Every structure is written in C-alpha cells, then in structure tokens.
Kinemage of the C-alpha trace (Angstrom):
@kinemage 1
@onewidth
@group {chain A} dominant
@subgroup {mainchain}
@vectorlist {calphas} color= white
{ca unk a 1} P 26.709 -36.256 41.080
{ca unk a 2} L 28.829 -33.242 40.153
{ca unk a 3} L 27.245 -29.796 40.297
{ca unk a 4} L 26.174 -28.870 36.720
{ca unk a 5} L 26.209 -25.175 37.650
{ca unk a 6} L 29.664 -25.101 39.208
{ca unk a 7} L 31.344 -23.431 36.213
{ca unk a 8} L 28.461 -21.176 35.232
{ca unk a 9} L 29.401 -17.512 35.571
{ca unk a 10} L 27.974 -16.057 38.804
{ca unk a 11} L 26.483 -13.040 37.041
{ca unk a 12} L 24.413 -15.402 34.871
{ca unk a 13} L 23.154 -17.336 37.886
{ca unk a 14} L 21.966 -14.097 39.500
{ca unk a 15} L 19.921 -12.906 36.514
{ca unk a 16} L 16.138 -13.113 36.641
{ca unk a 17} L 14.989 -14.640 33.358
{ca unk a 18} L 12.747 -12.770 30.920
{ca unk a 19} L 9.498 -14.740 31.170
{ca unk a 20} L 5.899 -14.361 30.057
{ca unk a 21} L 3.296 -16.273 32.028
{ca unk a 22} L 0.704 -17.893 29.719
{ca unk a 23} L -2.956 -17.057 30.289
{ca unk a 24} L -6.058 -18.165 28.372
{ca unk a 25} L -7.665 -15.417 26.310
{ca unk a 26} L -10.186 -14.574 23.633
{ca unk a 27} L -8.798 -11.070 23.071
{ca unk a 28} L -5.004 -10.767 23.222
{ca unk a 29} L -3.726 -7.296 24.110
{ca unk a 30} L -0.593 -8.089 26.115
{ca unk a 31} L 2.415 -8.250 23.746
{ca unk a 32} L 2.188 -5.126 21.582
{ca unk a 33} L 1.499 -7.225 18.500
{ca unk a 34} L -0.129 -5.844 15.371
{ca unk a 35} L -3.699 -7.231 15.180
{ca unk a 36} L -3.774 -6.635 11.416
{ca unk a 37} L -2.209 -9.642 9.727
{ca unk a 38} L 0.035 -9.410 6.672
{ca unk a 39} L -2.021 -9.422 3.442
{ca unk a 40} L -2.806 -12.809 1.920
{ca unk a 41} L -1.165 -11.953 -1.392
{ca unk a 42} L 2.197 -11.474 0.369
{ca unk a 43} L 1.813 -14.849 2.058
{ca unk a 44} L 0.948 -16.426 -1.292
{ca unk a 45} L 4.041 -14.906 -2.926
{ca unk a 46} L 6.142 -16.242 -0.074
{ca unk a 47} L 4.592 -19.706 -0.320
{ca unk a 48} L 5.570 -19.916 -3.992
{ca unk a 49} L 9.159 -18.930 -3.200
{ca unk a 50} L 9.357 -21.487 -0.407
{ca unk a 51} L 8.075 -24.212 -2.751
{ca unk a 52} L 10.505 -23.330 -5.523
{ca unk a 53} L 13.642 -22.683 -3.491
{ca unk a 54} L 15.880 -25.646 -2.532
{ca unk a 55} L 15.736 -26.121 1.230
{ca unk a 56} L 19.139 -27.789 1.338
{ca unk a 57} L 20.947 -24.575 0.361
{ca unk a 58} L 22.002 -21.958 2.902
{ca unk a 59} L 20.414 -18.505 2.871
{ca unk a 60} L 22.287 -15.457 1.572
{ca unk a 61} L 25.320 -15.020 3.850
{ca unk a 62} L 25.072 -11.207 3.929
{ca unk a 63} L 21.332 -10.840 3.266
{ca unk a 64} L 22.381 -8.447 0.509
{ca unk a 65} L 18.966 -8.199 -1.129
{ca unk a 66} L 17.174 -7.381 2.115
{ca unk a 67} L 19.825 -4.852 3.187
{ca unk a 68} L 19.502 -3.059 -0.160
{ca unk a 69} L 15.729 -2.865 0.180
{ca unk a 70} L 16.096 -1.634 3.762
{ca unk a 71} L 18.462 1.081 2.556
{ca unk a 72} L 15.860 2.269 0.065
{ca unk a 73} L 13.142 2.057 2.709
{ca unk a 74} L 15.041 3.950 5.437
{ca unk a 75} L 17.316 6.315 3.523
{ca unk a 76} L 20.434 4.814 5.126
{ca unk a 77} L 23.369 3.227 3.278
{ca unk a 78} L 23.200 -0.553 2.614
{ca unk a 79} L 26.712 -1.149 3.967
{ca unk a 80} L 25.481 0.405 7.234
{ca unk a 81} L 22.761 -2.214 7.757
{ca unk a 82} L 22.766 -5.762 9.087
{ca unk a 83} L 19.834 -8.055 9.823
{ca unk a 84} L 19.108 -10.435 12.654
{ca unk a 85} L 16.757 -13.003 14.111
{ca unk a 86} L 14.655 -10.237 15.625
{ca unk a 87} L 16.059 -6.903 16.791
{ca unk a 88} L 16.740 -8.391 20.235
{ca unk a 89} L 19.575 -10.455 18.782
{ca unk a 90} L 21.094 -7.326 17.273
{ca unk a 91} L 20.772 -5.383 20.527
{ca unk a 92} L 22.658 -8.187 22.234
{ca unk a 93} L 25.395 -8.128 19.586
{ca unk a 94} L 25.811 -4.346 19.673
{ca unk a 95} L 26.183 -4.287 23.450
{ca unk a 96} L 28.490 -7.299 23.335
{ca unk a 97} L 30.948 -5.135 21.370
{ca unk a 98} L 31.626 -2.830 24.315
{ca unk a 99} L 30.392 -4.343 27.572
{ca unk a 100} L 32.470 -6.423 29.967
{ca unk a 101} L 33.312 -6.423 33.663
{ca unk a 102} L 33.990 -2.868 34.835
{ca unk a 103} L 32.098 -1.235 31.940
{ca unk a 104} L 28.882 0.722 32.490
{ca unk a 105} L 25.504 0.475 30.779
{ca unk a 106} L 23.116 3.405 31.206
{ca unk a 107} L 19.339 2.912 31.063
{ca unk a 108} L 16.342 5.163 31.636
{ca unk a 109} L 13.905 3.141 33.727
{ca unk a 110} L 11.388 1.632 33.703
{ca unk a 111} L 12.145 0.203 30.273
{ca unk a 112} L 12.382 -3.071 28.352
{ca unk a 113} L 13.751 -5.683 30.764
{ca unk a 114} L 16.015 -7.337 28.193
{ca unk a 115} L 18.541 -4.466 28.237
{ca unk a 116} L 19.375 -5.142 31.865
{ca unk a 117} L 19.652 -8.879 31.217
{ca unk a 118} L 22.096 -8.293 28.357
{ca unk a 119} L 24.157 -5.899 30.443
{ca unk a 120} L 24.335 -8.200 33.445
{ca unk a 121} L 25.184 -11.204 31.293
{ca unk a 122} L 28.221 -9.247 30.088
{ca unk a 123} L 29.140 -8.478 33.736
{ca unk a 124} L 28.531 -4.761 33.198
{ca unk a 125} L 27.462 -2.307 35.893
{ca unk a 126} L 23.951 -0.980 35.349
{ca unk a 127} L 23.313 2.741 35.773
{ca unk a 128} L 19.685 3.826 36.019
{ca unk a 129} L 18.067 7.206 35.591
{ca unk a 130} L 14.394 6.960 36.436
{ca unk a 131} L 11.615 8.816 34.686
{ca unk a 132} L 10.347 11.782 36.691
{ca unk a 133} L 7.094 11.421 34.776
{ca unk a 134} L 6.109 9.396 31.742
{ca unk a 135} L 5.562 12.412 29.507
{ca unk a 136} L 9.238 13.016 28.643
{ca unk a 137} L 12.714 11.632 29.178
{ca unk a 138} L 14.450 12.986 32.321
{ca unk a 139} L 16.754 15.325 30.398
{ca unk a 140} L 18.671 17.199 33.101
{ca unk a 141} L 19.388 14.202 35.327
{ca unk a 142} L 20.189 12.045 32.324
{ca unk a 143} L 22.800 14.479 31.017
{ca unk a 144} L 24.268 14.940 34.512
{ca unk a 145} L 24.640 11.180 34.936
{ca unk a 146} L 26.315 10.796 31.543
{ca unk a 147} L 28.791 13.561 32.338
{ca unk a 148} L 29.558 12.162 35.794
{ca unk a 149} L 29.714 8.414 34.993
{ca unk a 150} L 30.970 8.308 31.368
{ca unk a 151} L 29.130 5.053 30.513
{ca unk a 152} L 30.550 2.886 27.740
{ca unk a 153} L 27.065 2.052 26.423
{ca unk a 154} L 23.669 3.737 26.605
{ca unk a 155} L 20.367 2.194 25.498
{ca unk a 156} L 17.205 4.181 24.940
{ca unk a 157} L 13.918 2.694 23.816
{ca unk a 158} L 12.003 5.333 21.871
{ca unk a 159} L 9.074 5.132 22.026
{ca unk a 160} L 9.823 3.517 25.354
{ca unk a 161} L 8.330 0.212 26.396
{ca unk a 162} L 6.272 0.190 28.613
{ca unk a 163} L 5.663 3.933 29.047
{ca unk a 164} L 5.198 4.979 25.400
{ca unk a 165} L 7.476 7.988 25.957
{ca unk a 166} L 9.392 9.245 22.914
{ca unk a 167} L 12.818 10.924 23.034
{ca unk a 168} L 12.867 14.125 21.015
{ca unk a 169} L 15.596 14.967 18.529
{ca unk a 170} L 17.059 17.755 20.630
{ca unk a 171} L 17.610 15.493 23.642
{ca unk a 172} L 19.169 12.758 21.515
{ca unk a 173} L 21.598 15.214 19.956
{ca unk a 174} L 22.621 16.580 23.368
{ca unk a 175} L 23.358 13.044 24.535
{ca unk a 176} L 25.361 12.231 21.413
{ca unk a 177} L 27.440 15.396 21.765
{ca unk a 178} L 28.136 14.722 25.449
{ca unk a 179} L 29.199 11.064 25.297
{ca unk a 180} L 31.639 8.984 23.283
{ca unk a 181} L 29.940 5.778 24.466
{ca unk a 182} L 27.958 3.593 22.102
{ca unk a 183} L 24.415 4.983 21.994
{ca unk a 184} L 21.813 2.385 21.013
{ca unk a 185} L 18.372 3.680 20.054
{ca unk a 186} L 15.811 0.878 20.047
{ca unk a 187} L 13.061 1.968 17.665
{ca unk a 188} L 10.860 -1.103 17.733
{ca unk a 189} L 7.782 1.149 17.688
{ca unk a 190} L 9.032 3.991 15.506
{ca unk a 191} L 6.359 3.610 12.794
{ca unk a 192} L 3.745 4.696 15.330
{ca unk a 193} L 5.706 7.809 16.368
{ca unk a 194} L 6.879 11.058 14.823
{ca unk a 195} L 10.690 10.847 15.085
{ca unk a 196} L 12.941 8.428 13.196
{ca unk a 197} L 16.532 9.436 14.052
{ca unk a 198} L 18.269 8.826 10.714
{ca unk a 199} L 19.541 12.398 10.423
{ca unk a 200} L 21.297 12.170 13.795
{ca unk a 201} L 23.067 9.008 12.659
{ca unk a 202} L 24.499 10.852 9.655
{ca unk a 203} L 26.281 13.228 12.049
{ca unk a 204} L 27.144 10.977 14.998
{ca unk a 205} L 29.032 7.785 14.137
{ca unk a 206} L 28.542 6.272 17.609
{ca unk a 207} L 24.751 6.090 17.237
{ca unk a 208} L 23.227 2.672 16.538
{ca unk a 209} L 19.551 2.215 15.652
{ca unk a 210} L 17.680 -1.083 15.879
{ca unk a 211} L 14.273 -1.750 14.361
{ca unk a 212} L 11.974 -4.721 13.932
{ca unk a 213} L 9.358 -6.158 11.599
{ca unk a 214} L 7.475 -7.524 14.627
{ca unk a 215} L 5.256 -4.554 15.424
{ca unk a 216} L 4.082 -2.288 12.594
{ca unk a 217} L 4.913 -4.910 9.953
{ca unk a 218} L 2.814 -7.601 11.684
{ca unk a 219} L 5.638 -10.174 11.542
{ca unk a 220} L 6.347 -11.023 15.194
{ca unk a 221} L 6.185 -14.725 14.349
{ca unk a 222} L 8.866 -14.481 11.662
{ca unk a 223} L 11.572 -12.971 13.912
{ca unk a 224} L 13.365 -10.418 11.772
{ca unk a 225} L 14.976 -7.129 12.758
{ca unk a 226} L 17.692 -4.838 11.461
{ca unk a 227} L 20.464 -2.663 12.828
{ca unk a 228} L 21.678 0.563 11.258
{ca unk a 229} L 25.015 2.155 12.120
{ca unk a 230} L 28.230 3.530 10.664
{ca unk a 231} L 29.624 0.907 8.249
{ca unk a 232} L 32.671 0.406 10.500
{ca unk a 233} L 30.370 -0.493 13.397
{ca unk a 234} L 28.460 -2.880 11.147
{ca unk a 235} L 31.717 -4.633 10.286
{ca unk a 236} L 32.373 -5.228 13.976
{ca unk a 237} L 28.823 -6.481 14.602
{ca unk a 238} L 29.126 -8.903 11.691
{ca unk a 239} L 32.285 -10.355 13.251
{ca unk a 240} L 30.369 -11.601 16.286
{ca unk a 241} L 27.081 -12.398 14.542
{ca unk a 242} L 26.496 -16.077 13.924
{ca unk a 243} L 26.560 -17.003 10.218
{ca unk a 244} L 23.219 -17.561 8.489
{ca unk a 245} L 21.354 -16.173 11.495
{ca unk a 246} L 18.228 -15.424 9.434
{ca unk a 247} L 16.621 -18.265 7.478
{ca unk a 248} L 15.659 -17.951 3.826
{ca unk a 249} L 11.904 -17.998 4.533
{ca unk a 250} L 12.156 -14.976 6.813
{ca unk a 251} L 14.471 -13.131 4.387
{ca unk a 252} L 12.029 -13.675 1.530
{ca unk a 253} L 9.084 -12.585 3.665
{ca unk a 254} L 10.854 -9.402 4.798
{ca unk a 255} L 11.727 -8.477 1.194
{ca unk a 256} L 8.122 -9.058 0.112
{ca unk a 257} L 6.807 -6.878 2.948
{ca unk a 258} L 9.150 -4.036 2.015
{ca unk a 259} L 8.163 -4.335 -1.645
{ca unk a 260} L 4.551 -3.915 -0.531
{ca unk a 261} L 5.005 -1.529 2.388
{ca unk a 262} L 2.053 0.561 1.188
{ca unk a 263} L -0.168 -2.335 2.307
{ca unk a 264} L 0.860 -1.653 5.922
{ca unk a 265} L 0.312 2.118 5.915
{ca unk a 266} L -3.457 2.052 6.451
{ca unk a 267} L -3.313 -0.466 9.332
{ca unk a 268} L -0.601 1.638 11.016
{ca unk a 269} L -2.746 4.746 10.643
{ca unk a 270} L -5.750 2.861 11.999
{ca unk a 271} L -3.807 1.750 15.075
{ca unk a 272} L -2.643 5.314 15.742
{ca unk a 273} L -6.250 6.481 15.415
{ca unk a 274} L -7.424 3.757 17.806
{ca unk a 275} L -4.621 4.595 20.255
{ca unk a 276} L -5.809 8.183 20.393
{ca unk a 277} L -9.408 7.057 20.901
{ca unk a 278} L -8.416 4.658 23.675
{ca unk a 279} L -6.382 7.362 25.390
{ca unk a 280} L -9.254 9.822 25.192
{ca unk a 281} L -11.886 7.412 26.503
{ca unk a 282} L -9.659 5.940 29.216
{ca unk a 283} L -8.853 9.468 30.418
{ca unk a 284} L -12.547 9.972 31.120
{ca unk a 285} L -12.837 6.938 33.423
{ca unk a 286} L -12.667 7.769 37.132
{ca unk a 287} L -9.900 5.891 38.925
{ca unk a 288} L -7.596 5.624 35.899
{ca unk a 289} L -4.461 7.609 35.100
{ca unk a 290} L -3.502 6.909 31.493
{ca unk a 291} L -0.213 8.135 30.056
{ca unk a 292} L 0.384 9.594 26.576
{ca unk a 293} L 2.007 7.170 24.142
{ca unk a 294} L 3.765 7.303 20.799
{ca unk a 295} L 3.649 3.507 20.424
{ca unk a 296} L 0.904 0.924 19.804
{ca unk a 297} L 0.117 0.503 23.503
{ca unk a 298} L -0.967 2.529 26.508
{ca unk a 299} L 0.294 2.419 30.084
{ca unk a 300} L -2.247 3.211 32.775
{ca unk a 301} L -2.405 3.235 36.558
{ca unk a 302} L -5.333 2.089 38.710
{ca unk a 303} L -5.903 1.738 42.436
{ca unk a 304} L -5.726 -2.067 42.387
{ca unk a 305} L -3.894 -3.512 39.370
{ca unk a 306} L -4.364 -7.142 40.404
{ca unk a 307} L -8.134 -6.704 40.694
{ca unk a 308} L -8.474 -4.987 37.305
{ca unk a 309} L -6.166 -7.469 35.576
{ca unk a 310} L -8.117 -10.369 37.040
{ca unk a 311} L -11.486 -8.905 36.079
{ca unk a 312} L -10.355 -8.453 32.479
{ca unk a 313} L -8.867 -11.938 32.395
{ca unk a 314} L -12.153 -13.460 33.606
{ca unk a 315} L -13.799 -11.907 30.533
{ca unk a 316} L -11.101 -13.360 28.272
{ca unk a 317} L -9.252 -10.057 27.762
{ca unk a 318} L -5.515 -10.438 28.303
{ca unk a 319} L -3.410 -7.326 28.939
{ca unk a 320} L 0.027 -6.971 30.602
{ca unk a 321} L 0.442 -6.584 34.356
{ca unk a 322} L 3.620 -4.549 34.876
{ca unk a 323} L 2.826 -3.516 38.438
{ca unk a 324} L 5.707 -5.500 39.958
{ca unk a 325} L 8.262 -3.315 38.153
{ca unk a 326} L 9.775 -0.549 40.327
{ca unk a 327} L 8.180 2.749 39.385
{ca unk a 328} L 5.149 1.049 37.853
{ca unk a 329} L 3.208 0.237 40.989
{ca unk a 330} L -0.457 -0.538 40.139
{ca unk a 331} L 0.264 -0.053 36.440
{ca unk a 332} L -1.072 -2.103 33.544
{ca unk a 333} L -0.260 -1.975 29.818
{ca unk a 334} L -2.744 -2.578 27.033
{ca unk a 335} L -1.899 -3.124 23.370
{ca unk a 336} L -4.049 -1.255 20.869
{ca unk a 337} L -6.214 -3.870 19.183
{ca unk a 338} L -8.871 -3.914 16.511
{ca unk a 339} L -11.754 -1.511 16.988
{ca unk a 340} L -14.171 -4.134 18.335
{ca unk a 341} L -11.476 -5.517 20.669
{ca unk a 342} L -10.829 -2.053 22.051
{ca unk a 343} L -14.575 -1.574 22.570
{ca unk a 344} L -14.812 -4.770 24.619
{ca unk a 345} L -11.725 -3.820 26.612
{ca unk a 346} L -13.167 -0.396 27.435
{ca unk a 347} L -16.523 -1.873 28.418
{ca unk a 348} L -15.014 -4.377 30.854
{ca unk a 349} L -12.453 -1.860 32.132
{ca unk a 350} L -15.211 0.580 33.121
{ca unk a 351} L -16.887 -2.165 35.122
{ca unk a 352} L -13.610 -3.310 36.717
{ca unk a 353} L -12.130 -0.084 38.059
{ca unk a 354} L -12.998 0.330 41.763
C-alpha cells in the first residue's frame, strides 16, 4: 500500500491539532460560552424565515444585509466588512494573505493556540514575546521585537485568551506606527471589555479586526463572525474566501440578533458583574492566584492544577485545564456562568484547593 501521507506538506504533519477532550458535566464552564441563551422571540422569528425561505436557493453571495447592519452596529463602513463561518475562518483568511515560507508571524504568548496552527500551516516562522505578567501586554519587549524582526503579520487577542489581558489603545497605536506588517486584532471578547479599536482602524489601514457572535451574542452553535478592515483589504480577503461560506439560516439569525441587540445588553452586564464577583471571592481563597480579566472568564493558578481540576470534575463542574501550556504551569481557566453555577463552582473550589 502506498503511503497516504507521502505528499502531505511536512509543516502540516508536524502541527499538533487543536483538540478539546470531552468530559461529562452538569455545569459547563470550560469554553467561554455565554450561559444566557438567545431570547425565544428571536428564535421564533428565525424559525418563520427558515420555513418560508426556499432551501434550494443559495444564500446572499456578499451577505450585503448583514454587512450593512454590522456597519450600523460598529460604526465602520459596510464595504470594510466581510463575514465568515466563525471568526476563526476569517483569521485564517487574513493571515493567508501575507504568510508563506520565510515570512514571520508575531504572537504574544500564552494566547489562543489556533494562531500558531495557522502560521505553521502557512510555513511561517513564529516569533513569540511572552507576557511578563498577566496584567498588561509586554510593551517594551514587544516593540523591541517588532523593530528588530519586522514581522509580516502580528496577531493580538484582546482581551487575550486565556489570560483575560486587554491591550490598551496607546500600546496598539505604538505598534501600528512602528510596523507596516498586517496587524490582526482578535476581539472575540470585546463586548466584555472597555476598548473597541475602531478609531485606530480609521487611521491605520493595516489594522484588521475580527469579532464573533459566539461569546456575548450567545451564538457559538451558529458559527458566525465578521472581519473589519480597509475596503482594499476586504477585497483581497474576499478573493480567497470560499463562496457562500455562511448559510442562510446563520445569516438570518445574525441579522435578527443585531436588530434586537438591546436584548443582549443586560446578560452582558450580568456576566461582567459576575466576573467581578468571582474575581473578588477567588482572590480571598488561600492557595489561589487569580488574574484580572476583561473577558468572560478568569485564569487562576493553584498549587496542583490536576488535583483541583479532578475534584471539580467529580462534582460535575467542567472548567479548562491549561496547565500544560508553557507559562501557564498549574493554571486553570473558568468561564463565568450563571449566578448559581458560579456559587457551586466557588463552593467546590474552596474544598478542592490544598
């Protein structure tokens, strides 16, 4: 039998896949999902559209209606927006525009593992600047590395997953002024934070912002995200984007959610309130170092991550064990849940910490 992997690119074979090990649970706090579901009336509106719309017809080629609503929602121009099957697809497309063998991708680590996978799959060299602490981005070393290495692409997750760290406007502007590389700002969690970045994009044409409906908009199961950039960059992204990449059900759902965005404001505020409460109460537990967060999750360090993770799992509470990631030794990440879920998590956590 001939080797089925013989012609596979070596850089692909070397990549460690992005995986999530399934665990049983009664309380799920491991994927930064929004525990508040979309309102029933939005689902009912969508159901009527799905019933009435012919399934044999393709969705809108350009997603014009959704892009126009996103422009109104964000304050950006509609011709500077494109939508995708989740923001991860759009991150992949944006980096695909510039990365190839010999090109450099700069990351601040630890961060979302998918960036590295995308870079390596394009045969790029990965440059890493590690966090000195999880309270702020490593400004001085980051700027020095950009000046020395001149990377073709830079990706920053803000607020950062899994640390919750947010990049401030001043740091972003310094980076944009220093580099002519493509700067991608992944704002998957921006609704839970205080900085949105649109003003910087009006000044710097090499800034790209990606966002998602998965987190604050409680639509992780629908897979819809959007990318904002200079219209010329959008034209290039659309060249490599597969046609009809977002189905008509998801497009209709996203439009309905934007039309009723006020329905999501209170749940977002509630999650921010619960995040602050969790941070405060976790800070008072001996044996725990919890880090400030601008997202809908908290990173914390314990003496024995495996023991604490296992103790929570035995009680049906599933969080994320990130302790195998360099720089995150003995660290765990918990998603902010509903108030009663957070209470149960805190109760078991207090019993579990050695």
